[in-house]
Each structure stands twice: as structure tokens, then as C-alpha cells.
N, C-alpha and C positions, 0 to 999 in steps of 0.2 A: 444026253447026260451033261449037265452043267456043273462045274466044280467051283466052289467058292473058297477053297483053302488058301488061294493066293492072297485073299483079302486079310488074312490074319498073320501074314508073314512079318517077321521082325523088321524094324526100320534100319536096314543095312544097305548102304549104297552098293549097287551091283548085284545084290541078292534079293532085293524086294522091289516091288513096283513103286514108282514115285507119285502115283495118283493121290496119295494122302496129303501131298504137299501142294497140289493144284487146287484151284477154286472149284466149288460145286458146279458152276457154269461150265468150266472147261471139262470137268469129268462127265457132265451130261452130254456134251458134244462128242467126247471120246466114246461114250457108251453108245450113242446113236451111230457113230462110224463103225464100231465093232458089230452092232446089230446089222447094219447094212452089209458088211463083209460076210457075216455068218449067213445071212439070207442069200446073198449072191453066190456063195460057194457051198450051199447046202448039200450038193451032190459030191463034194470032196470032203469026206468024213473028217479027216484030220484038220483041215482048215476050219470047217464049221464048228468042231468041238473046241478048238483053240479060241476062235473068235467068240463063241458062246460063253466060254469060261471067263473070258475077259469082260464080257457084258456083266456077268454075275459079280465079278470082283468090283467093277466100277459102280455097280448099284450100291455097294457098301460104303463108297466114298462120295456119294451124291445125295443131296436132299432135294426131292422133287415131288410133285403131286402124283401119288401112286395110283389114284383113280383115273386121271385123265391122260397121263403120259403114255402108258402102253399103247393105247389106241392111236394117239397122235404120232408116236414114233413109227408104228407099223404103217400108218397111212403115208407118212412122209417117205419112208424107205421104199414102200411099194411104188409110189409115184416116181421116184428117181430111178429105180431099177427098171421101170417100164419104158423109160426113154429109149429112143431108137437112134443111137449114135452110129455114124458112118465115117470111115476113112478109107477111100478107094486105094490108097497106097498100101495100107496094111492088109486090107481085104483081098488084094490081088495075091498076096503071099500066104496069108493065114485065113482059111475059110472058117466061117462061123464065129468069128471074134465078136464079143458082145460089149467090150469095154466096161464091164461091171465095176472094176476098181475105180476107173475114172468117174463113173456115175456116183460112186460112194464119196469120192473126194469132192466132187461138185456139191453134193448134198452137205458135206462137212463145212464147206465154205459159203453156204447159201444164206440168204436173208431169211428164208423160211425157218431154218434151224435156229438162227439167232432169235427170231420171234418166239420160238418154243422155249428157249432158255429164259427169256424175259417173262413169259406167261406161266411156265410150269416149274421152274427151279426156285426153291426157297432159298433166299440169301445167296444169289449166284456169285457174289464176290468173296464170300467167306471160304475158309479152308478147313477141311476135315480135321487136320491135326491140331488146329487152334481150338476147335470145338470139343475135341474128345480128350 
């Protein structure tokens, strides 16, 4: 269940998200990061619901190609989460660690995500609050 009520909150510092003041390009990247986190932690219900709700809210503050973006986002997220990261020092103390958050952060800072922004986001430098 994804909740979008956050998107309609009043513009009050500390009580409402600041995404409406960020560019469409930045909100798209944030939405992809939240999608990655929701996918990575889908077995942790609370984390998945929170990240999924953030994805829904960010959709309201981003203008992008609604036909192409969902498949492009899923493919990029799946590709990054499929990476096989290793750290022998950590793995000797914590068995089964997957480094999923690190993978999501690498995706967030990737050239591939930047290319998606250029290809799929309409007016990536514009800001939601200026347009609405």
C-alpha cells in the first residue's frame, strides 16, 4: 500500500517535505533512490512501505515520461541490486551482508541515472513550486 498524502502537506518547514522546492531532475533521482531502497528492503515491511510512500510523494513533484520511466527505473534498480559487493572485513563479522544500501547510493550517483534524467525528465531544471 502506497500513501500519497505527504504530497499534499502544507508548505511548512519541519512539517512538510522539501521536495516541492527541488528541481524535477533532483526529485526524479530521489524517486529512483527511494525505489531502490523499497526494492532492497521489500522483506522489511515498515522500510518498504516508508520508501514506497516516498516514491509516491516524489512522483507528484516530478515531471517525467510516464510511459518509459517505470521500465527504465526498474531495469536500473534491478541491475544495481544484482551487483555482488564484497568486503571481507565486514563479512567476517556479519554473515549474509548484501550492501544493498551502498548499491542504491552507487546507483544514485551513477552516470546511468544522470542519463535517465536527461532522457526522461521534462524540464529537469524547473521547480515544482514555480510551476504550480
